[in-house]
SEPADREN-129841 format. One line per 5 residues: number of its first residue (from 1); their letters; for each residue x, y, z of C-alpha. Coordinates in steps of 0.1 Angstrom, whole numbers, padded with zeros to 4 digits, m for minus. Layout:
# residues N
NUM> a> X Y Z ~ ...
***
This chain:
# residues 528
1> msasl> 0719 m0194 0231 ~ 0704 m0188 0265 ~ 0726 m0158 0271 ~ 0716 m0144 0237 ~ 0679 m0148 0245
6> lailv> 0684 m0131 0279 ~ 0702 m0103 0263 ~ 0675 m0098 0236 ~ 0647 m0100 0262 ~ 0664 m0073 0284
11> vsvvl> 0670 m0050 0254 ~ 0635 m0054 0240 ~ 0619 m0045 0273 ~ 0641 m0014 0277 ~ 0634 m0003 0241
16> aaiar> 0596 m0009 0248 ~ 0598 0013 0279 ~ 0614 0040 0259 ~ 0588 0038 0232 ~ 0560 0041 0257
21> rydls> 0577 0070 0275 ~ 0578 0091 0243 ~ 0544 0078 0229 ~ 0560 0059 0199 ~ 0546 0029 0182
26> splfl> 0564 0000 0201 ~ 0561 m0025 0173 ~ 0577 m0002 0147 ~ 0603 0011 0170 ~ 0614 m0025 0180
31> vvagl> 0614 m0037 0144 ~ 0635 m0009 0132 ~ 0658 m0012 0161 ~ 0662 m0049 0153 ~ 0669 m0042 0115
36> avgli> 0695 m0015 0125 ~ 0713 m0040 0147 ~ 0710 m0067 0122 ~ 0728 m0045 0096 ~ 0759 m0042 0118
41> pgvre> 0786 m0065 0103 ~ 0793 m0096 0124 ~ 0762 m0092 0146 ~ 0750 m0127 0138 ~ 0782 m0141 0153
46> ivgld> 0777 m0120 0183 ~ 0740 m0125 0188 ~ 0742 m0161 0176 ~ 0704 m0164 0173 ~ 0682 m0176 0144
51> ldpel> 0646 m0177 0149 ~ 0634 m0210 0164 ~ 0598 m0218 0153 ~ 0592 m0238 0184 ~ 0601 m0208 0206
56> vlyvl> 0574 m0187 0189 ~ 0547 m0213 0185 ~ 0551 m0230 0220 ~ 0565 m0202 0242 ~ 0554 m0168 0228
61> lppll> 0521 m0175 0210 ~ 0500 m0193 0238 ~ 0504 m0166 0265 ~ 0498 m0137 0240 ~ 0466 m0154 0227
66> wsagl> 0456 m0161 0263 ~ 0460 m0125 0273 ~ 0442 m0112 0243 ~ 0413 m0137 0251 ~ 0410 m0126 0286
71> esssv> 0406 m0090 0276 ~ 0381 m0098 0249 ~ 0344 m0094 0252 ~ 0325 m0125 0244 ~ 0293 m0105 0242
76> slran> 0309 m0082 0215 ~ 0324 m0112 0197 ~ 0291 m0130 0195 ~ 0273 m0098 0183 ~ 0299 m0095 0154
81> krsig> 0304 m0132 0147 ~ 0294 m0130 0111 ~ 0320 m0102 0104 ~ 0348 m0117 0125 ~ 0342 m0151 0109
86> llavg> 0347 m0136 0074 ~ 0379 m0118 0085 ~ 0393 m0146 0107 ~ 0384 m0176 0086 ~ 0374 m0166 0051
91> lplat> 0402 m0140 0046 ~ 0431 m0160 0056 ~ 0420 m0188 0033 ~ 0414 m0164 0005 ~ 0449 m0148 0011
96> tavvg> 0464 m0183 0010 ~ 0449 m0190 m0024 ~ 0456 m0157 m0040 ~ 0492 m0152 m0026 ~ 0500 m0188 m0034
101> fvayr> 0489 m0184 m0071 ~ 0508 m0151 m0074 ~ 0540 m0167 m0059 ~ 0536 m0197 m0081 ~ 0536 m0175 m0112
106> tvpel> 0565 m0152 m0102 ~ 0589 m0177 m0085 ~ 0600 m0205 m0109 ~ 0614 m0226 m0080 ~ 0581 m0229 m0062
111> tltaa> 0558 m0258 m0069 ~ 0520 m0251 m0065 ~ 0518 m0267 m0031 ~ 0549 m0249 m0019 ~ 0534 m0216 m0031
116> fvlga> 0504 m0223 m0011 ~ 0526 m0229 0020 ~ 0539 m0194 0015 ~ 0503 m0180 0011 ~ 0494 m0197 0043
121> ivapp> 0524 m0184 0061 ~ 0516 m0147 0053 ~ 0478 m0150 0057 ~ 0474 m0141 0094 ~ 0475 m0104 0102
126> davsa> 0491 m0094 0135 ~ 0463 m0071 0149 ~ 0483 m0065 0181 ~ 0499 m0035 0164 ~ 0467 m0023 0148
131> gaigr> 0449 m0027 0180 ~ 0474 m0007 0199 ~ 0472 0022 0175 ~ 0435 0020 0175 ~ 0432 0022 0213
136> rlglp> 0457 0052 0214 ~ 0436 0070 0188 ~ 0402 0060 0200 ~ 0388 0038 0173 ~ 0350 0029 0177
141> rrtmt> 0342 m0001 0198 ~ 0329 m0022 0169 ~ 0361 m0016 0148 ~ 0383 m0025 0178 ~ 0361 m0057 0183
146> llsge> 0366 m0067 0147 ~ 0404 m0063 0149 ~ 0408 m0080 0182 ~ 0384 m0109 0172 ~ 0403 m0113 0139
151> sllnd> 0436 m0115 0157 ~ 0423 m0141 0181 ~ 0411 m0165 0154 ~ 0431 m0159 0122 ~ 0463 m0177 0135
156> atalt> 0443 m0208 0140 ~ 0429 m0207 0104 ~ 0463 m0199 0087 ~ 0484 m0222 0108 ~ 0459 m0251 0101
161> aykva> 0460 m0242 0065 ~ 0498 m0241 0067 ~ 0500 m0276 0081 ~ 0477 m0290 0053 ~ 0497 m0272 0026
166> laaai> 0530 m0283 0040 ~ 0518 m0319 0043 ~ 0509 m0317 0006 ~ 0542 m0301 m0004 ~ 0564 m0327 0013
171> gaaat> 0543 m0356 0002 ~ 0524 m0365 0034 ~ 0489 m0359 0021 ~ 0477 m0377 m0010 ~ 0447 m0356 m0020
176> wqegl> 0432 m0322 m0011 ~ 0402 m0340 0004 ~ 0425 m0354 0029 ~ 0438 m0319 0035 ~ 0403 m0306 0041
181> ttfal> 0395 m0334 0065 ~ 0427 m0326 0084 ~ 0416 m0289 0086 ~ 0382 m0298 0099 ~ 0394 m0322 0125
186> aaagg> 0421 m0297 0137 ~ 0395 m0270 0142 ~ 0370 m0293 0160 ~ 0398 m0308 0182 ~ 0409 m0273 0191
191> vvvgf> 0374 m0262 0201 ~ 0367 m0293 0221 ~ 0400 m0293 0240 ~ 0396 m0255 0247 ~ 0361 m0258 0259
196> llgtv> 0369 m0288 0282 ~ 0402 m0276 0296 ~ 0388 m0240 0300 ~ 0358 m0253 0320 ~ 0381 m0274 0342
201> ivfir> 0405 m0244 0348 ~ 0377 m0222 0358 ~ 0362 m0249 0382 ~ 0396 m0254 0398 ~ 0404 m0218 0403
206> srldd> 0368 m0211 0416 ~ 0373 m0236 0444 ~ 0409 m0224 0456 ~ 0400 m0189 0470 ~ 0437 m0181 0468
211> alaes> 0447 m0153 0445 ~ 0483 m0163 0443 ~ 0476 m0199 0433 ~ 0449 m0189 0409 ~ 0473 m0164 0391
216> aiglv> 0500 m0192 0390 ~ 0475 m0216 0374 ~ 0465 m0189 0349 ~ 0501 m0185 0339 ~ 0507 m0221 0330
221> apflv> 0472 m0227 0317 ~ 0479 m0215 0281 ~ 0508 m0238 0276 ~ 0488 m0268 0290 ~ 0459 m0261 0267
226> yltae> 0481 m0256 0237 ~ 0502 m0287 0242 ~ 0472 m0309 0248 ~ 0454 m0297 0216 ~ 0486 m0302 0196
231> qihgs> 0491 m0337 0209 ~ 0458 m0350 0196 ~ 0466 m0330 0163 ~ 0440 m0303 0171 ~ 0446 m0266 0167
236> gvlav> 0465 m0254 0197 ~ 0458 m0218 0188 ~ 0420 m0223 0186 ~ 0420 m0243 0219 ~ 0439 m0214 0238
241> vvaal> 0414 m0189 0224 ~ 0383 m0209 0234 ~ 0397 m0216 0269 ~ 0408 m0180 0274 ~ 0373 m0167 0264
246> itgqr> 0356 m0191 0289 ~ 0381 m0180 0316 ~ 0376 m0142 0308 ~ 0338 m0146 0308 ~ 0340 m0159 0344
251> yarag> 0362 m0132 0357 ~ 0334 m0111 0369 ~ 0326 m0137 0394 ~ 0362 m0142 0406 ~ 0375 m0126 0439
256> yatrl> 0387 m0090 0437 ~ 0423 m0100 0447 ~ 0424 m0125 0417 ~ 0413 m0099 0393 ~ 0437 m0072 0406
261> qdtav> 0466 m0095 0405 ~ 0458 m0112 0372 ~ 0453 m0078 0355 ~ 0488 m0067 0366 ~ 0505 m0099 0358
266> wkavq> 0492 m0104 0324 ~ 0497 m0067 0313 ~ 0535 m0072 0323 ~ 0537 m0106 0306 ~ 0520 m0092 0274
271> lvles> 0546 m0062 0273 ~ 0576 m0084 0277 ~ 0565 m0111 0251 ~ 0554 m0086 0224 ~ 0585 m0065 0229
276> fafll> 0607 m0097 0225 ~ 0587 m0108 0195 ~ 0590 m0076 0175 ~ 0627 m0071 0183 ~ 0632 m0107 0171
281> iglql> 0617 m0100 0138 ~ 0643 m0073 0130 ~ 0672 m0093 0142 ~ 0664 m0120 0116 ~ 0678 m0098 0087
286> pavid> 0712 m0117 0087 ~ 0695 m0150 0085 ~ 0674 m0139 0057 ~ 0703 m0125 0037 ~ 0722 m0158 0041
291> emegi> 0692 m0176 0025 ~ 0693 m0153 m0005 ~ 0729 m0164 m0015 ~ 0731 m0174 m0052 ~ 0697 m0162 m0062
296> pasvf> 0694 m0135 m0088 ~ 0683 m0101 m0073 ~ 0657 m0096 m0102 ~ 0637 m0127 m0091 ~ 0636 m0115 m0055
301> ltssv> 0627 m0080 m0066 ~ 0599 m0090 m0089 ~ 0584 m0116 m0065 ~ 0587 m0093 m0035 ~ 0567 m0065 m0051
306> avlaa> 0542 m0090 m0065 ~ 0536 m0109 m0032 ~ 0535 m0078 m0011 ~ 0510 m0062 m0034 ~ 0489 m0094 m0034
311> viavr> 0488 m0095 0004 ~ 0476 m0059 0006 ~ 0453 m0061 m0023 ~ 0434 m0092 m0013 ~ 0426 m0078 0022
316> vawvy> 0411 m0047 0006 ~ 0393 m0066 m0021 ~ 0379 m0089 0006 ~ 0368 m0064 0032 ~ 0349 m0040 0009
321> pfayl> 0325 m0065 m0007 ~ 0318 m0084 0025 ~ 0312 m0051 0045 ~ 0284 m0041 0021 ~ 0271 m0070 0000
326> prlls> 0255 m0090 0029 ~ 0235 m0059 0039 ~ 0223 m0054 0005 ~ 0212 m0091 0002 ~ 0197 m0097 0036
331> arira> 0171 m0076 0054 ~ 0178 m0096 0086 ~ 0215 m0084 0086 ~ 0204 m0048 0079 ~ 0182 m0050 0109
336> aepap> 0206 m0066 0132 ~ 0238 m0047 0124 ~ 0246 m0010 0121 ~ 0256 0003 0087 ~ 0295 0003 0084
341> apaqv> 0310 0038 0081 ~ 0333 0042 0050 ~ 0362 0053 0071 ~ 0359 0023 0094 ~ 0358 m0001 0065
346> fivaw> 0390 0014 0051 ~ 0408 0013 0084 ~ 0399 m0024 0089 ~ 0410 m0031 0053 ~ 0443 m0013 0058
351> agmrg> 0451 m0028 0093 ~ 0468 m0059 0078 ~ 0503 m0058 0095 ~ 0519 m0093 0097 ~ 0540 m0104 0127
356> vvsla> 0563 m0129 0142 ~ 0540 m0159 0138 ~ 0545 m0157 0100 ~ 0582 m0156 0104 ~ 0582 m0186 0127
361> aafgv> 0561 m0206 0103 ~ 0585 m0197 0074 ~ 0616 m0209 0094 ~ 0597 m0241 0102 ~ 0596 m0251 0066
366> plttl> 0617 m0284 0065 ~ 0648 m0285 0043 ~ 0637 m0316 0025 ~ 0606 m0335 0015 ~ 0598 m0371 0025
371> tgaqf> 0616 m0382 m0007 ~ 0649 m0365 0005 ~ 0648 m0338 m0022 ~ 0652 m0303 m0012 ~ 0621 m0285 m0004
376> pgrph> 0612 m0264 m0034 ~ 0618 m0227 m0031 ~ 0625 m0227 0007 ~ 0649 m0196 0005 ~ 0623 m0177 m0014
381> iiflt> 0596 m0185 0011 ~ 0617 m0172 0040 ~ 0628 m0141 0022 ~ 0593 m0133 0009 ~ 0578 m0138 0043
386> fvvvv> 0604 m0114 0057 ~ 0595 m0088 0031 ~ 0558 m0091 0038 ~ 0562 m0089 0076 ~ 0586 m0058 0076
391> gtlll> 0568 m0042 0046 ~ 0534 m0043 0061 ~ 0547 m0033 0096 ~ 0564 m0002 0082 ~ 0538 0007 0055
396> hgltl> 0507 0001 0075 ~ 0522 0010 0109 ~ 0534 0044 0096 ~ 0504 0053 0076 ~ 0475 0040 0098
401> pwlir> 0477 0066 0125 ~ 0477 0094 0099 ~ 0448 0078 0080 ~ 0427 0074 0111 ~ 0431 0111 0119
406> rlggq> 0426 0121 0082 ~ 0395 0101 0077 ~ 0380 0110 0110 ~ 0379 0075 0121 ~ 0383 0080 0158
411> gdqkr> 0346 0085 0164 ~ 0334 0095 0199 ~ 0342 0063 0217 ~ 0355 0079 0249 ~ 0323 0100 0252
416> adama> 0301 0069 0246 ~ 0321 0048 0271 ~ 0318 0075 0297 ~ 0280 0078 0292 ~ 0277 0040 0294
421> taaak> 0298 0037 0324 ~ 0279 0066 0342 ~ 0246 0049 0335 ~ 0259 0015 0348 ~ 0273 0032 0380
426> dkaar> 0240 0050 0385 ~ 0220 0017 0383 ~ 0245 m0001 0406 ~ 0243 0027 0431 ~ 0205 0024 0431
431> aaadr> 0208 m0013 0435 ~ 0232 m0007 0465 ~ 0209 0018 0481 ~ 0179 m0006 0477 ~ 0199 m0034 0494
436> ldell> 0209 m0011 0522 ~ 0172 m0002 0528 ~ 0163 m0038 0527 ~ 0190 m0048 0553 ~ 0181 m0019 0576
441> gdgst> 0144 m0025 0572 ~ 0141 m0061 0581 ~ 0159 m0056 0614 ~ 0186 m0083 0608 ~ 0214 m0058 0609
446> dvdeh> 0224 m0041 0641 ~ 0236 m0007 0631 ~ 0229 0028 0644 ~ 0214 0055 0622 ~ 0247 0076 0620
451> aadvl> 0264 0047 0603 ~ 0235 0042 0580 ~ 0235 0079 0570 ~ 0273 0076 0562 ~ 0267 0046 0540
456> rawna> 0238 0064 0521 ~ 0260 0096 0518 ~ 0290 0075 0504 ~ 0266 0057 0479 ~ 0251 0092 0468
461> rrray> 0285 0106 0463 ~ 0296 0078 0440 ~ 0263 0081 0420 ~ 0267 0119 0417 ~ 0303 0117 0408
466> awqsv> 0295 0092 0379 ~ 0275 0118 0361 ~ 0296 0148 0370 ~ 0326 0130 0354 ~ 0307 0129 0321
471> dddgs> 0296 0165 0323 ~ 0330 0179 0334 ~ 0338 0210 0314 ~ 0373 0212 0325 ~ 0366 0231 0358
476> espms> 0369 0213 0391 ~ 0336 0198 0403 ~ 0329 0192 0440 ~ 0337 0156 0436 ~ 0369 0163 0419
481> vfrnl> 0379 0185 0448 ~ 0369 0158 0472 ~ 0390 0132 0454 ~ 0420 0155 0452 ~ 0418 0162 0489
486> rleml> 0415 0125 0498 ~ 0445 0117 0476 ~ 0465 0143 0494 ~ 0454 0127 0528 ~ 0465 0093 0515
491> aaera> 0500 0106 0506 ~ 0503 0120 0541 ~ 0493 0087 0556 ~ 0517 0069 0534 ~ 0546 0092 0545
496> afiae> 0538 0087 0581 ~ 0539 0050 0578 ~ 0571 0050 0559 ~ 0585 0073 0587 ~ 0573 0048 0613
501> rdsgt> 0592 0021 0594 ~ 0624 0042 0590 ~ 0623 0049 0628 ~ 0622 0011 0636 ~ 0587 0013 0651
506> iddev> 0573 m0012 0625 ~ 0591 m0035 0601 ~ 0588 m0038 0563 ~ 0561 m0066 0564 ~ 0538 m0046 0585
511> lrgml> 0545 m0016 0562 ~ 0536 m0035 0532 ~ 0502 m0045 0546 ~ 0493 m0009 0555 ~ 0504 0004 0521
516> hgldl> 0483 m0022 0503 ~ 0451 m0008 0520 ~ 0461 0027 0510 ~ 0469 0015 0474 ~ 0436 m0001 0470
521> eeatl> 0418 0031 0481 ~ 0439 0053 0458 ~ 0432 0030 0429 ~ 0395 0032 0435 ~ 0396 0070 0436
526> nrd> 0416 0072 0404 ~ 0393 0047 0387 ~ 0363 0067 0396
***
């Protein structure tokens, strides 16, 4: 098992690197590769790996949620809380109900509670894929906020609904009132644990002044938060999201070394885990085929089309009314929120790809109920989940880029971001200039006029370059020439340092310290 996991991990990262190199959609590329490998006869005996729900829910999910939470904007999430709440809470519950009813009518082996288990399993979309496509194609900021906010919270809603439906299906919950109580307590417990532990983590990290230790704590934090919440029967997913948002909000006040290191660490972690998860989806084909043994193909075909269509239709039917009806009924909403563009509404409605969390939940359905009887329709649940996950990944993943371009959904986000960035840099440069004049004027700083002029010139250069980068028409501006010349100078310095190391004048430890300073300056120039 450990050797198989290691092999899958290595292959998934290599395939993800290839996809990034050729600008392919990594999720689709990895899923298709996994399916192709899964079709090879005897691959299950060679790979020897069936999807372990605990591997996904306790190892993959917490750090992925944490990473997404760190990157999210709490300001944007608050500004769009109504829309995100409808997508992340209302839509998964509606999907659970509608898909459950459709599955109950099309699969004779499913009881109503077992059908609702399937509905909860396929309810949460995996917005990682849609988000990746949206960023590459330049979706407007509000659309990206809705997709990322949904992806942060919908797993908590769907997995809590899954636990409630599963308890009812196996006989652990006597009434639906008890189920609703369980749902409310899980949500409240997750929020409380996330808030408390997130605050404690921020407090501890702020007192360390040690970037390496702070990053190490950040790596184990999502697992600690998730396990703590689950131990008190709260929502581990919601707890991780809340704690990550608290931590991410305080990042601006962290030390520069912590921010630089955390950014690099979490981007690498995110790439590794996402690649592993999507390849794992495709590799489950042999296990799914085994579950189908002895069941008529006509039943699978009919139920597959019905359930997949229901999953897609309920999202479209939910997004459109709730995009427009609240604005029609409330003047306060019309005043507070911009009118949604039809293209953006359709893109959100179509971005409903499912992922590995759904498969993990399906494989986590027990074999028997509390009475010892077989769990009703378990093979159907696993197969239909696989159909929904692969079907939506391929259908939406292949058509979404084309639709975004066709509908003109890109907007002018890059231009808007550049203008906002330039304005913020201009304001920051003015504040820096005022602070410099204040320090020089009160006589508390002993600096000659030449040094002061250098500082003023450097600040003026940054302010001018901020606006020139917006107005750049493709020709080289004076600031671009300055940057290119300085980059060439840094390259010459780096080569000279390496030559000194090669000649034995300095050792590698000294070289790394010198290169670190050059790397920071180069990063600053490239970020400008």
